[in-house]
N, C-alpha and C positions, 0 to 999 in steps of 0.2 A: 432153333432149327435154321439158323441163317448160315451155318457152315457145316462141313462134313463132320468135324469133331463134335459139334453140338448135336447133330442129328443122330450120330452113332451112340453118343452118351445117353441121350434121351432124358427121361425124368424119373419120377417115383415108380413108374410101371416098367422101367427097364429101357433098353435101346429103342430108338425111334424106328429103326428098320433092321432087318436081317437080310444081308445081300444074297440074292438068288432065291429068297423065300418070301414072296409078297404076302401070302396068307398068314404068315407068322409075324409080320411087321406091324407094329403099333400104329404107324401112320396110316396104313390101309384100313385097319379096324376103325379108326376115328373118322375117316372121310366118308365111310359108308353108313354111319349112324343116321337115324331119322333127323330131319332138319330142325325139329324142336328139342332135340337132345342137348343137355348142358355141355357135353364134352365134344360136340361135333367140331370138326375142323374142315376148312379154316373158319375161325369165328368171325372174321371181318368181312370176308368175301361171299359168305353164304355157301351152301352145299355145292360140291363139284358136279359137273355133268357126267353122265356115264362114260362118254368118250374120254373125258379128262382123267377119270379114275383108271380107265384102261391104259392110258399112256403112262400113268404113274406106276401101275403094276408091272408093265412091260419093262420099264426102266429098272425097277428093283430086281426083276427076274433076270435081267441081263448083267447084274452085278452092281447096280447103283453107282456107276462111274461118276466121279465128282472132280472137276478140274482143280488141280492143286492150288490151295490158297484162296479159292474163290469164296466170297462172302455175299450172300443174298441180302438185299436191303429193301424192305417194304417202303414204297413211296406213297405218301399221303396225297390226297387230291391237290393240296397246296403245292407240294413238291413237284407233282407232275406238271402243274401249271408253270412253276418256276423253270422246269426243264424245257418246256416249250418256248418260253421267253428266252432262255439261254441259247437255244438252238439258233436263234436269229443273230446272236452276237458271236457265236463260236468261230465264224470265218475270220474274225479279227483277233482271235486268241493269240497272245504273244508268248506266254509262259505259264507253266503249271508248277507249283511247289508243294511239297509236303512239309509241314512245319510241326515240330522241329525237323531238321534234316537228318538227325540220327536219334535213335532211341536206345536206352540202356535199361533193361528190366532186371532189377536186383531183388531176388526172393519171390516167393509165391504170391505175396500180397501186393506186389508192385503192379502198376498199370500206367498207361499214358493215353490221354485223349488225343485223337488225331485231327489235324486241321489241314485241309487242302485248299490252297489259294490260287485262283486264276487271275492273271494279269493280262489286260487287253492292250491293243495298240494305242488307245486313247489314254492310257495310264490308269484307267479305272480298274478296280479289283472286285472280286466276288468270291464269297465262301461257297465252294462247290463240293464240300466234304460229303454231303448227303446226295449229291447229284452225279458224282463220278463213279467209275468202277474201281473198287479197292480189292486187292488180294495180297496174300502173303506168299512169297516165293516158296517157302518151306513151312507148311502148316504143322510139321512135327516140332518146330522150334517155338513158334508163337502163333497166336490166333487173334482174330478180331471179334470182340463181343459188341456188336453194334458198331460204334465208331471209337471203341476203346481197345487199345492194344494190350494183350495179356500174355504172360509166358505159358508155354506148354512143357518144353523140355527142361531138364535141369541146367543145361548149358548149351550154347550154340549161337550161330549167327545166321541171319537171313536178310531179306529185303522186303519192305512194304512198297507196293507198286500201286500208283494211281494213274488212271487213264481217262482222258476226256478230250473230245474235239480233235482226235488224231494225235494228241501229245501225251507224253508219259513222264511221270516223275517217280523217283525212287528215293527211299530213305533206308539207311542201314539200321538193322535191329540186332542188338546183342542181348543174350539172356545169360544170367549168372545166378546159380542157386535157385532156379525157377521152380523147383519142387520142394524147396525148404521154406519154412515160414520164419519171419523175423519176430523176435519177442516184442510184445506190446511195450511201448515206451511212454512214460509220462511226458517227457519233453517233446518227443517227436510226434506223438499221436494225440495226447490230451490237451496240452497247452494250445496248439492250433485250434482245437475245437472251442476252447473258451474265447479265443480271439474272434473266431468266426461267429460265434453266438452273441458277441457283444458283451459277454459277462465281465470282462476286465476293463471296460471303458470308464471314462470319468463320471458318466452319469449313472453307472451301475456299481458293481462291487469294486471297481478300480478306483473309486473315490477315496480321498484321504481317510475318511472315517468309515469306508465301506458302505454297505447297504443292508438293512435288516439283520444286523449282527454278523455279517460275513464280509470280510475284506480280502481282496486279492491285490497283487501289485498292478499298477497302472500299465495297461497294454502288455502285461506278461513280462515285464522287464526283470522280475526276480523269480524265476521258476523254483529255485530251492526254497524260498520263503513260501511260495504258493503251495508247494508240496506239503510243507509242515502244517500250514493252516487248514488244508483240506483233510489230511490224514490224522493229525494229532489233536486239533481243536474239536471239542464236542464229540468224543469217541462214540462210535456206533450210530451216529445220526447222519453226518454228512456222507459218510460211506458205510455201507452195511456189507461186511465181507460174507456174512452167511447168506443173505438174500440181496445180491447187488441191485436188483430192480427196485428194491424198496429203500435204497439210499436217497436221502433228501436231495443230494446232488443230482440224481437222476429224475426223481419225481417232479422237482421244481422246474428242471430244464425242459421236460416234455409236457408240462402243464397238468400233470396228474393231481397235484395239490396246488392250493392258492400260491401265487408267486407274483410279487409286485412288478417283476420284470417281464411278465407275460411268458408265453411259450417261446423258448429259444429254438427248438427244432422238434421234428416229428419223432414219434417212438420208433419207427422203422428206419430212421435215417442212419447213414454211416456214422454220424456224429454220436448219436446215442449208443450205437453198437460199439464204438471205440471205447467210450467211457465204461460201459458194462464189461467189456472184455478186460479192461485194465483192473477194475475192481474184482472181477472173478479170478484174475491171476494173483490176487492178494494185495492189490494197490502198491506194487513195488516201486521203489525209487530207482533211478537210472544209475548205471555205473559211471565212474568219473570220466571214462573215456568215450561216453556217448557222443555220437557225431553232432556237430553244430552246423547250423545253416551259415553258409559263407556268401550267399547272394541269390538273386532270382533273375530269371529271364522271362520276357513276355513275347509271345508270338501271336499274330504277326506284329512287327514293330511299327509298321506304317501301312495304312490302307486308304484307298480312295473309293468311297461309296457313292453310288449313283441313285438319285431319287430318294423319296421318303420311304420309311419303313423297310428298307433293306437291312439285312442282319449279317453279323459276322461274329463267330465264336472266337474268344480270346483264351489262350491257354497259358498257364504259368508253370514254369519249371524251377525248382529250387536245387541248388548245389550244396553239397555238404563237405565237411572237413575230411571225411574218410574217402573222398573221391567219387562218391555216389551222387546220383541225382534222383529227383522224384517229381512227379506231377502233383502240384498242390493247387490246381485250379479250384477244386471244391473246398479248399481251406482258406483261400485268399480272400481279401476284402477288395471291393472294386468301387470306384467313383469316377464321375466325369467332371471336368472343369467347365463344361459348357453343355448342359443338358438339352437346350433347344436345338443344338446342332447334332449331338449324338449322345444318347443315354446308354447306360450299361446296367444290367440287372445283377443280382447277387451271384449268379452262376457264370458271369463273364460274357454274356451275350450282348453285343452292341447293336443298337437300333438307330438308324439314321433319321435325321430330322431336316432342319433348315440348312441352307447353304452356309458353309463356314468351316472352321477348323476347331477341333476339340482334342483333348488328351485324356485317355483312359488311364487312371492310376490303379495299379495292382499293388497291394501291400501284403506281405507275409513275413512273419518273424519281425525283424527290425528293418527290413528292406522294403523300399518302394521303387517301382519302375513304371514308366509310362509307355503307352503306344499312341502314336499320332493318328487321328482320324480326320480325313478331309471328306466333306460332303458336297456334292454338286447336284444341281437340279436334274431330274430325269427328263429324257427326251429333249434335251437342250440343243438348239441350233446354234452352234458355236464354231468359230474359226479363229485361231490365234492371230491377233493383229500384229502387224509389223510396227514396232515401236522404236523410237530413237533411244539409244542407250549411250550415255556419256561415259559411264565407268562401271566397275564391278557391282556397285550398289544397285543400279538399274537392272542389271542382268539378273541378280539374285531375287530382287523384289518382283520383277516381271515373271520369272520362273514360278514363283510361289503363286502369283495371281493367276497364271495359266492353269496351275493345278486346281484352283478353285473356280476356274472359268469366270473370273472377274475382269471386267474391262476397266482400266484406270481412267481417271479424269484427264482432261487436257492440261496444257501448260498454263500457268497463271499469266495475267497481263503484266506489262512492264510496271504499271503503277502498283499492282499488288506485290510484285517481286521486290521493288525498292523498299517499300514500307516493311515488308516481312524481313528482309535481309538486315535492315538497320536495327529493327527491334531485337531480332534473334542474335545477331553477331555482336552488336555494340551496345545494345540496351538503350538505344535512343531512337527518337522519331526523326525522319528526314526533314530538313528545312525546305521551305518552298523553293529556294534557289537551287538546292541540290536536286529536287524533283524535276524542276524545269530543265536543268542541265542534262540529266539522264534521259529524259523523254526526247530531248532534241538530238541526242547522240545517235549517229548512224552506224557506229562500230558494231559489227555482228557479234563481237565478243565482249560487249559492254557489261554483261552480267558477271562474267568471270572477273573482269577488271574491277567492278564494284566490290565483289567479294574480297579480292586481294587488298584493296584500299581499306576496307573496314577492318580486316584482320590486323592491319598495322596501326590502327588507332589505339590510343590509350584506353578508350572506353571498352574495348574488347578485354583488355587485361583487368580493368576494374570490375567488369561483369563477372568474370570467372574467379576473381579474388573473393567477391561477395558470395558466390555459390560455394566455394571451398570453406569460407569462413562459417557458413551455415553447417556444413558437414562436420567441421572441427569444433563447432560450438564456441566460437570466439565471443566471449562476453565477460564483463567485469564481475557479475554476480555468478560465480561458478558453483558447481554441484558438490561442494565438499564442506559446507557449513562454515567456511572462512569468510571474513569480511571482503567485500568487493574491492578490487584494485584495478581502476581504469588504466593505470600505467601499464600493467601486464597485458591487458587486452590490446592496447594500442601497439605495444612492442611486438606482440604476437602477430597482429594484423599487418603491421609494416614489414615484418620479416616475410610473411606469406606474399605480400604484394611485391616485394623486391624479387623473390624467387620466380613468381609467375611472370613478372615484367621482363625478366631476363630470358624468358622462355626455357627455363630449366625444366627438363622432363619431369612429369608428375611422379614417375616411379622413383626418381632420385629424391624428390621432396618427401615422399612417403618413407623412404629409407632413413632420411635425416630425422624425421619425426619419431619413428619407432625406436631408433637407436640413440636418441638424444640423452645427454647427460650433462649435469652442471646446474647452474642457477637459472631461475625463471626470468631474471632480469638480464643477466650477462649472456644467456643463450635462450632467446625467446622460444625456440622450438620445444624447449623443455615444458612449456606451459601445456603441451599436449597431455602430459601426465598429471597436471594439476586440475584440469577441467573435470576429470572424474578419477577419484582416488580409490573407489571401491573396486576391488579386483574383479568381482563378478561382472559388474556393469562395464568396466574397462574392457574385459574380454569380449563381451557382447558388442560393444561399440566398435571395436577394431574389426570384428567379423562383418558387421553391418556396413560400416563406412567404406572399407577397402575391398570387401569381397561381395557386398550386396546380399549377405546372408543373415537371417534372423535365427539365431541359435538359442534364444532364451528358453524355449521349451525343454531343451536337453539339460538344463540345469537341474531339473527335478525328475525327469523321465525321458526315455527315448522319444525322439520327435515322431509323432504319429503319421505325419505326411511328408517326411523328408528322411534323408539318410543319416542324420546326426544322432548319435547315441550319447549317453552320459560319459562314456569313455572318451569320445571325441571332445566333448565340452571341457572336461577337467584336464585332459591332455593339452588342449589349447591354452587353458587358463594357466598352466604351469609356466608358460613363457613370462608371465607377469607376477609370479609369486615371490620374486627376489628383488623387487623394487624397494629401494631405501629412500627415505626423505628426512631432511633435517632443516630446521629454521636458521636463518642468518640474522644478523643485527638489523638488517632492513626488513621490516614487517612484510613488504611486498615480495621478498625473494625467498624461495625455498630451493634447497639443493636436492636434486634427484640423482641417485647413484645406484650402482649394482651392489646390493648388500651381500651377495654370495651365499645367502641362507634363506630358507623358507621353501615350503613345498605346497603343492596342490593336492588336496585329498578328495577322493571320490565321495560324493554326498551319501551314497548308499552303503558302500563297503568300507569307507574310511581308508582305503588303500592309497598309498602315495602314487601319484600319476606322473609318469615321465612326460616331458614336453613332446608334443606331437603336433605336426602341422595339420591344419584343418583340411581333411580330404587328402592328406599326403602321408609321408612316412615319419618315423621317429628319428631325429637327427642324433648323431654321436656328439656329445658335449664334453669338453674338457672340464675338470674340476674348477669351479669359480668363474667359468666363462659367462659373459653377459648373455643371458638367454634372449634378451630383446634384440641384440645385434644379429643373432642367428635367425630370429624370426624376420627381422627387417630385410636381410639379404634374400630370404626365401620369398617373402611377400610379393615383392615387385620383380621377381625373376621369372623366366619362362617355365620354371618348375611348378609355378603356381598358375594354373590356367584360369583361375577365377578373377584375378586382379585385372587383367587386360579386358576381360569381358565386362566386368563391372564398370570400368572407366568408359569403355566404348558405349555401353548401354545408357549410362548417365548422360553422356554427350548427345547421343542419338535422341533421347527423350526430350532434351532441351530444345532441339531444333524441329522435332516432328510432333511434339505434343503428347506422345505416349512412348513408353519404352518397348523394346522387343521383348523384354521381360517387364511386366507391369504389375505392381509397383516396382520401381527400379531397385529398391533395397529389400526385395522379398524373393530372391532367387531360391527355388526349391524344386524338388522332383515333381511335386504336384502343381507347380506354376512354371512350366517350361517356356522357353522362348517361342514366340509365334512364328518366327522364321529362323530355325536353328542354323541353317547354312549362312544366312546373313550375319547372325551374331558371331559365328566362328570367323568369318572373313574380316569383319570389322576389328575383332580382337587381333587377328593376324596382322592386318595392316597397321594398327596402332603400335604393335610391337616392332614391326619392320621400320616404322618411322621414328623409332626410339622415343615414343610418346611425345612427339612434336605435335602439340594440340592445334597449331595453326594449319599445319599440313593436313591433319586429320579432318578438321572442320572444313577445309577447302574441298575435300572429297565430298562431304555430305552436302554442302550448299551448292556445289556445281551439278549435282545429280538431278536428273529429271524428276526423280522421286520427291526431292525436297521442293522443287519448283512447280509441283502440280497445283491445279486449281482446287478450291474448296467446293466447287460445283460438282454435284454427284450425278451419276446416271442410274439406270434401272438396276444394274448389276452390283454397284458398289455403294448404294445408299445406306445399307446396313453395316458396312464394313468399318470397324473401328480399330482393327489390330494388324491389318496387312498392308497399310500405307498405299492404298489405291487412290487416295485423294488427300489433300491437305486438310488438317483439322482446324476449325475455328477455335481459338484459345483466348481466354481472358488474359490481358497483359498483367504481369506480376506487379505487386504493390509499389516497389521502389522505382521501377521503370515508368510506371504510370504517373507517379507524383513528379518525377523528373520531367516527363513529357509535358505535364500541365505547366510546370515552371518554365520550360523552354518555350512552349507555344504562346503563353501569356506574357512572357518576358518579365517574370517576377522571380527574384531569387529565393531559394530555400534557406532556412536557418535551423540547424540542428545542434544539440548540446555537444560541446567539445569540437565543433567544426566551424570554419569561417563562413561568413555570409556568402551564399552562392554555391556552397558545396552540394553535390548531388546525393540523393538518398542512397544510391548504390555504393557510395563511399563511406557510409557509416560503419565504423570499425566495431563498435560495441553492440552486441545483440540485445543488451538491456536498454539501449536508447531507441526510442520510438516516438510517434505522435499519433493522434487520433486517426488520421488518414491511413497511415501505414498499418496500424492495428486492425482497422476496419477492413482493409483490403488484403489481410492475411499474411503480413510479413512474419517470418519465423522469429520466435523469441530465442532460438538456439538453446533451448533447455533440453532437447533430446536430439539424437542423430536421425530420427525418423524423417523420411522424405515428406511425410504427411504434415509436418509442421508448416510448410509453405502452403497456404490455402489459395487455390486458384478458381474456386467456384464463385460465380456471381451471387450476391445476396441482396435482399431488399434494403438493408441498412447501407450498403454501398451506393445503391441508386439514390436513396434519400439524401445521403451526404453530398453527392455530386450536384443534386438539384438544389438543395437548401443550405449546404454548408459553405464555409469560407474557401474551400479548395478551388471553387470555380467562380462564384459570384464576386468575391472581393478581389480576386486576382485579375479578372477582366477589367475592373475599374482601375486597379493599381498599375497594371502594365500599360494601359492606354494604347494598346495595339491598334484598335480601330481609330481612336482619336488621332494618332500620329499619321495614319494613312490618309485620313481626311485632310489633315494639315499639309500633307505632301501633294494635295490636289489629285489624288488617284480617283479614277472613275469608279462607279458602282461595280462594274464588271471586274475591274482589277482588284478591288477590295474583296469581293466575293470569291474570286479565284484564289487569292492569297490565303483566305481563311480555310477554304476547302483543302488546299495543298498542305497547309500547316497541320490541320487536324486529321484529315482523311488520307492525305497523300494522293489525291486525284482531283481532276477538274469537276466542277459541278455539272450535273446532268441538265438537260434542257428544261425538264419539269421543275427542278430545284431552282434554276435561275429565274424561271417565269414566276415562281412563288415569291421570290425575293423582290422582283420588280414590282409585282402587284402590291406588296406590303409597303414599299417605298412610295409608290405613286399615290397610295391612299392617304399618306400623311407626309408631305414633302418636308415639313419642318422637323421631322423626327428621324432624319437619316441616320445619325449616330446611334440613336436608341434602337432602331430597327437592326442595324448591323451588329450591335452588341448583343441583341436578343438572338440573332442568328449565330453569333459566336458561342453564346451560352448553349443553344440548342445542339450545336455540333459537338461541343464538349460533353454533353449529356447523352449522346447517342451511343448505341452499342457498337456502331462502326468505329468509334474512337477508341473505346477501351477494350476492344477485342482485336487480336492479331489474326489476320486472314490472308 
């Protein structure tokens, strides 16, 4: 009875009213019943007063005029309270939107949930769907059933109008075949029910062996097979055509009989009704031309919620191959990537929590899409600060912090900056002389000058050669069951070092790797195809290293939390299906060539898959053309948006401790970038710079964002993803060992390298020592970024305290002894040690403690100083980058 259509239609007893005849109207008969009568109206507000009944009768007698399209909406006490609170903020209302902005209702069973979003001048948003005035311009075309739009006419167009706070929004509504019903469909109506109920998940009937004697395809990737298993296996039991309600498919789903999967949905739910309708219709299969889902859209795509326990409804619309669309909110699956900030229930209702950013994932069919949710504290006294911005990085980071009402930390000290820049850019610790020179420099641009000088040092090249050697798995013991060849690893490493040393753009290096042909000795880049010869793993490695994507799931089933399907996987694999290999007289050399034969077959259908770019199109290939060269040219080109983003994210994570996407090699729909605008701009700049890494790194290190302090404030103490402060990071194994060698003046010795070589220069991933292994050096056995361990452990602390890494080197290097021989004062020695190890001068309390220790035993000066040296090298301040 919320609209004219509903009131005139009435219920089982007929129309709700007869215009002009109040005494014959059912609504009048109900409101005058005794107050204890079961059928009295209204049931929630109690009996109407006599004067109220008179008003109602007079309205009916005068023709029961109803404004066209008007829908009444009962407001709960909570809603009325929300309206009162909203009234306070309405003066700052900026915009009202109806989402989606257009509706297409196809057939009688079609509907669409309506969402009205208000945006205020402070950029916050609010779901005002139940608080605004909603009406249909032409109620003969469509109607509102609560907050759900439904067709009335067979065909026509109208508008949905929402009004609040003096502002109005409109959405186009089109109806087609609104009085005709669509035939129930197994794929369109039943398969989504199985997904929604969790029936085809890996822990239920979607498991490889099924469950309790019944198996479906995982995540519904094989509807044809599922149809056969449901309708043909165990005839008369899974589906009962004579009595559909007694089908085991129905009884187990609603919990009418014992079911190890518990109750999937209620007996009166739309899900159960859809299955019963399908069985009642004879459990038919779909025609070959049944529409297929081509994508989904989520509304709103971004919201800013204020305070805890605010709510926002999410709606999901699916598009189909026949040009139609459909509201699938009640069929989609939802999840949040950050429940403490914003959670989402099974119906798509988002509830705000703590300050931060979260992404709501909606999944339907094989598609996954996210909506970004920002949550800020309620009643927050906030004014955007005026911050220094050096470049585009600061602008985009600060814009994001403003959305979250987070105040960034201040700029780090000169001492902190020098140490941080040396470690991050060159992988070395600054020497005491370098620290003194920088601190004494009065040039206001000295930080930029230091960045420029570090970028030109050979150590910058060596650091990035090491990082790429990890990604490319350069090691003598490779993953193809062949004997290890150190010669190949060294040639491969030297080739990479030469390319990066010449500042050859990384996209050109990748093209050279992917298109490489010839011998592994004569052309070291060819070793890329010997590191992993299994086509499946090679396919996965290429996607993960160069695009940051883990597509392993799609080898056996469509990815449950990403866009990748089995078609995508085996189409991408087809680029590597014609790699030929042959052995030469030299046991270390293998020739890799284009065999011009071999295909990639779909795991499920065994169909031959044409080469298809991941997330791209299917290229036209000439007969015998080397598919790898086609892939190489696409991989590092602007046509592939993922490559530049991946390289930018890897580089950003190195300098800031965490990626914009984290982990850096796990880019997926359900793990989106924390700052999408920053990610896009970094990728754009990297492309504009023609992948000049020095130029790109210069942008990052010159930014105020990179130079922020690790000291936090009240607003950013819990922030780990938005770069409001610098992160304290443990120094990686190779850099730390080199630092100990440098600071103690004792040379390293590694297998295959001369005395004094740096750990960063080790070519072979199979070469290591106890220190490097303990501190998490990558073995280069996989391409996963997780191979490099950066977490501090007890064994690391014990090794520094008791192992030879520190104790023996202090004695062997004789740093303290030499300074004593040079007649340096206690203060000079202590300052030198602090500058060597910490990159700063000693504090007054620290100096006083050393003085006290020396004065208590004047004959043990060297011993006290060496103990101090040991203590400094064992402190967290030494092996953490801050």
